[in-house]
Structure formats: C-alpha cells, structure tokens
N, C-alpha and C positions, 0 to 999 in steps of 0.2 A: 271633599276638600277643596274642591273649586268654588264651589257655591258660599264656604268658608270665605275664602280668600275673598271673592266679590263682594261680600257681609263689610269686611274690613278693610275691602279700598278706600270707602272715604275716608279711614281713618289714617290710614298708612299715607295717603295722598294729601294731605293738612286740606282737604276741603273747609271753603266756608260756608257749606251748606252739605246737609244728608237727607237726600227724600228731599220730602218736601218741607223740612225743616231746617231754619235759618240759625247760624252759632253766629254768637257776637263777637265769638274767635275760631281759628283755623281748629278741626276736631284732629286731636291725634290718637295714636294708642295709648296713651294715656288714659282714656276717655272707656277703651274694650277691659284696659286694666282693674279700672275702676269700680266696675258692675261689681253689685253686691252679689253673693258674699266674698267670690274668689279671695280679694287680698284675704280675710281672715284664716285663709286655709294657711298661707306663707307664713302667719304669726305660727299657725301651729308647728307649720315646718322648723320653725325657727327654735320655738320653746319649750315643743312635747309635753305644753302644758303643766312647767314648772315653773311656779307662783314667783319665785324668784330670780326668774330670768330677768336680766338689764330692763329688756324690752318692757317689763310691767311696769318699768321704776315712774314711767309717764302714761299720762292717758292715751289710747289708740283708740281714734273716733270715739271718742269718750265710753268707752265700752268697759263695763267689770271685767277682772279678768275671767270670771267666773262663765261668762258668757261665751269662751272659748271652747268649753268643754261641750258646750252641743254641737260642736264640728270633727268628727271622726277620723281618728288615723289613716285612714287608708291613701287617699286624695293628697293630704300632704309629704304622707311616704313619698310617692312617684315624685311628687315633688321634689322633695329632697334629694331623689337620684339622679334627676336631668339637671337640677340647679347649679352643679361646677362646671356644665358643658354650655349651659344657654342663661343663666340666672335664675332668677326666681319668678320673675313677670313673665319669661316669655315658657318656663317649664308648665306655669300656671294654669295658662291659655292650650301649649300642646297635650299636655295627658288628656284635656276630653276630648280634642279633634281627633286623637290617636284610637280611641275607644270609643268614639260615636264608631268609626272604619269597621272596628272588631263587633262592636254591636251588631251594626246591621247585616255585619257578614253568617254571625254568628244567628240571627234572625232568618238570612238564605237559607242556613244548613236546616236547620229546622221545618224550614216549607219544605225544602225538598225530601228531607227524611220520612215526613208523615206527610207527602202529597198532599198538603192542606191547602194549594188553590193549584189553576191549573197554570199562573202566569207570576213564579215567586220571583222573576228582577223585578216585573213593575210591581208590585208589592214592597221588595225591600226596596225600590227608589221612593216610593212612598212614603214607608217606613223613616226614610231619612229627613223628609221635611215635615209631615204631622207631628203634632201640631204645630203651631205659630210659637208657642213660647219653651216647646223642645226645639224648633229651631235655633234659637237664640242662646238656650243652654248650652247646646252640643259648640257655641264658637266662644264663650264664654269662661272663666276660673267658674266652675260651677262640676259638683262632684257625680251629678246625675246619669251620664253616658259609661261612666263606669259602674256604678250601682245596676244600671239597667243588663250592662253587657255580666256582670256574674249576679244578677236574681236568674235569668235566662239562660246562662249556663250551669245555673244549680237544675232549674227546671227541667232542661234539654235532658241531663244526668238522671235526674229523677224518673222521669219518666219513661227511660231507657233501664229503671231497674239498676241503677248504679249509685245507692245510697252513699258510701263511701265521699264517691267524687261531688254527689249531690249536698254532699253534708260540709265542705270543705269550702264548696264556690260559694256555699249558703253563708258561711264565716266570713268569707269575705267583703259578702255585701255586706253582712252585719257593719261588718267595722268600716265601710264606706258610708253606709244612714242607721241612723239607728232602727230607722222601719223594717229594715232587712229583717228583723227579726219577727216582722208578719208573714215570712215567706213558709216560717214553722209553725204558722198560723193555720197557713193553707194546706202544709200536708197533711197535719194534724186531723184536720176536717177528711181530708181524701183517705186518713187511713181507718178513720173511722165507719169512713163508709164500707169501706173494703171488709174491713171486720164485722161491719153488718150485715151482709151479703156472703160473706168468702166461710163467714165462720170460725177466721185463723188470725192467730199476728206473726208477721211476718218482723223474723229478729232484727232482720237488716235494720230496720228502722233506727233502730238506734244509733247508727251513725250520725243521724239528723241529730243528735245530742251534739254534736261539734256548734254549732251555732250558738245557743245558747251557752257553753262554753266560754266560748268566743269574747261570748259580752261580757258574763262575770272577769273574764280574766282582762277586759280593758277598763272595766269597772275597778278592780284591784290596781291596777296599772294609775288610774287616777287616785286613789287612795294614797299609795306609795309620793305619788307629783303634790296631791292638796292637803293627804289630811283627811280627805272625805270620800267615802266608797259612795258615796249617790251623788258627787256631786254634776253627774250632768243632768239629774231632775232638778238643779237648784240653777240653770242655765236660765236667762232670760227667755231664750226660743222655746223651750217645752210649756210656756203656761200657756199657751192658748192650743195646746193640741189635745185630744178626746175627750171634749164636754159631750156628756149625756144628759138630755136625750140629743137625738143630731139635730143639723140645721141651725146649730147657733151666730153658723156664721151671715145669718140675717139679722143681723143684730149693730147697727149701723155705728151705733157707740163702743162696741169694741175697741181694743187697742192695736188691732194689727187689723181691722175694718177700716173703720170711717167713711163708709160711704153708702149712698143706698141703692147703688148703680150698680147692681149687681144680677140683672138679668142673664148676662154670660156663665152665673156659675149652673143657673138652670138650668142650661143648654148643655152643659155640662154632665151635672148630671142625669140627664135624660139620655144622651148619646151613650153614657156608661152604663145606665141601666140598660136600654136597648140590646146593648154589644153585648152585655152580661145571659140575657136570657138565649140570643142567638148563640152565643160560647158552650153554654148549657147543653144544646143538642150536640154537639159533635163529642160524642164520648172519649175517643182518644186524648182526647184536651183537658178530662176530666179535671187533673191536677192544676192547670192554667187555672180552670173555670174558678176552683174554690181560693186559688191565690188571690186572683183579680175579685172575689168578692169580699174577700177579706181587705183590700185594699180599700173597696170599694163603702165597705163598713166605716173605714179609716178615714177616710176624706169627706164623709157626711159628717164626722162627729169634727172635722178640723174648723176653728173660731180664726179663718185668715183670710184675705181676698185673693192670696195668689194660691186657689183651687186649681186653676192651670198647670202651674208647677208639683202640686201632692202629688196630683192623679197622673203624671207620666209612667206611673208601674204600670198602669190599665192599658199604656197604647199596644202593647203586641197582643196583647188578647183582644184586645178592640178592634184592630187591625183585622187578625186572621176572622174573631167572628164573622163580621163586613168583608170580608176579601172579595167577593160579586163586585160589590159597590165602590170600592176603592181599584179595583182594576179594570173598571167598564171604561170604554171612549169616552161617555158624557162626562164621567166621574175628571179624568185625565186631561180632555180639554178644555175644563173649567178652569182645573188647578191651573194648568199653563197659562191660561189667561189673566186669573187672579196671582202668578209671582209675580209681578211688582210690588201687589199690595201688601205679599207679604216679606220685601225688604222693606217694604217704608215701616212695616207696622215694627220688624226686628229695628232698624234703625230709631226710630222714635221712641221704641223702648228701653234701647240702651244708651241713649242720650239722657231719658228718664231717670233710672236704676242705677246711678252713680254711689259710693261712697264722696262723702266731702273731704278728698283726701287732700291736705294741702301739702303734709310731708313726706315725701316719697322714701326717705332713708331708710325704715325699720321694715319696708319690704323690698330692698335691694337685693 
C-alpha cells in the first residue's frame, strides 16, 4: 500500500510534472480516477445494466449502453458497498488496493503450504511489483487484483481437493471477469489427465459446475435488464477476442492494435511460454499448469495491443515456475536499480490511458 501511495503522490500533491512527463496543468487525482476502464464500473454500480436508467438518457463517453455488458458485476458490487462511506470514485480505487493485499497474502500462503520456494516472502514481494502493467492495475480502477485473488483462492482449494470451495470461489472469479470461465477449462484438462491415469472419476468435481451456472445466472440477469440473454457477446469489448488461428495481434490494421511496434508482445509470449515448460515439471502444481496453459492459448488468440493486461492471470504460475530467478540476488539488485523506471513507466502510462471525462457528475 505504501508503494501505491508513492505512485499516487504526484497527483495528491498536484505537481506540474510526473516523473519526466511535463503537464500543462497540475496533476490531480482526477487523472487517476479517469484511468480506463475504472469509471465504467461505476456506471455499472449505479445502473446495474438497466437500459432505462436515467444515466443512459445521455451518452457516457460516447459509448453505447450495450458496451457496459462487458463489465462484470462483482467489482461494481464492492464499489456499491463502500460508496455510501467513501463515495464512488474513492471506492473504485480502494477495492483493487485491498484485493492486491489479499492476493499477495494468499500467494504467500500457497508458497508456504506447498513449500514452493525457499524464500516465500521475497517471491511475494516480487509478485507485488511484477509486471509493470500489474503494478498499474493494482493502483487504479480495475478488477484484475480481485480476479487474481478469487482465481488463486479457487486453485488453492482445488489443489487441496476441496472442490465445493473451489467451485464457489471460481464462480466469484467468473462474476469478476468473463475470462474466469477459463478456470473450468483448466480444471477439466487436469480432470481428464487424472481419469486417464487413475481410470476413475471423482464425483466431487461436479461442484465445479457452480462456475458455469454462475455465468448462466448472470446472463439471465442481463436478459431481465436488457431483454437479451446474449447481451454480453454483443458488447464492443468482445469483438477482438479468441480469433483463430492465433497471433492475429500482429495485424497493425486491427482496431485494438493500430501499431507495428509489438516486440514487447513477442517477449511476453516467450516469457510465459518458457515459464509454462518449467511449471509442468512441478507435478504438485499440475492444476496451475493447466489453468495457465489455457490462459496462454487465450492470450495468443487475443487481437489487442494490451497483451500485458490479458496475460496477468498467468503471473502466479510464472513466478512460481521461475522462482529461483525471481528470488536470486542478481534479480533483486537489478529490480531495485530499475524501481525508478517502474514508477516513470506507471506515471507515463496513467497519464496516457485516461478516459476523456469532462463531466464528472455521472461518476460521483
């Protein structure tokens, strides 16, 4: 949380420059609040997808009301709970900060429980800062830290063979982000491997059915609110996902790409691909391997420049797979030397990725 306060400090202090990035006017917390897509979750928290809500009488950021069906309800639900005490904007920021603490704490517990590294505290601290994109999303309005917590909690109980808890927490991950349903695919691949090896079915796996049921329930809620059971699939955010064959992100003409400068994506593919190989070697973590492998396939099929954000669910597995590197003295020293660069990156990105909000009334 201290690192987040440092990240917010130029905006809290209304500085005229952030890192090496000059501003025409003083920076304010409105620059943090306006980070895409955080404010859109506030609109969900206020309207709950009701197309007849007065907020939809006008155009919000030029977006069609159907666009908000891409933003799942659990993060807005937490915002709504805190809003009477803090207001919507502050609640939007507090939720990801709190869940980042919960996620790192759970990550540490997993490392300790299965003795996955000789330095669990060091690896947990690395997890709080790695990657640069994660460093940003844990400090702005975003559901990623909440999703990571519920995903890892589900995996924690799945590995402990407590499938009811795994199903319930997996359902909460689904209700946070639609890609949560990929957890079920990972669990299914692990179950298939077990059936082939053990020649028997585990009836308690049926508890995992809570996950798709939660998705069906949400789509039925969309039907009640909009009259369209499949409203989610007609939101603009879904047109760019799961395109086959893979690697269609390397199309500079695509709407959500629009650039040929994509070597960072190649490096991300390489890093996560190598980490999957090492993760496979750890048999105790086979469920985590299959979940990470499913997300890897998903990420390779996304036609969007922001692969760094889409790949965040693979972070826990990658950190564990390469724990000797991430806990080495060399890595720690170099990371500390580059810590100022991490903040400069974050400030620069936060100032770039702002929604053009001129009227804050709908978000108050």
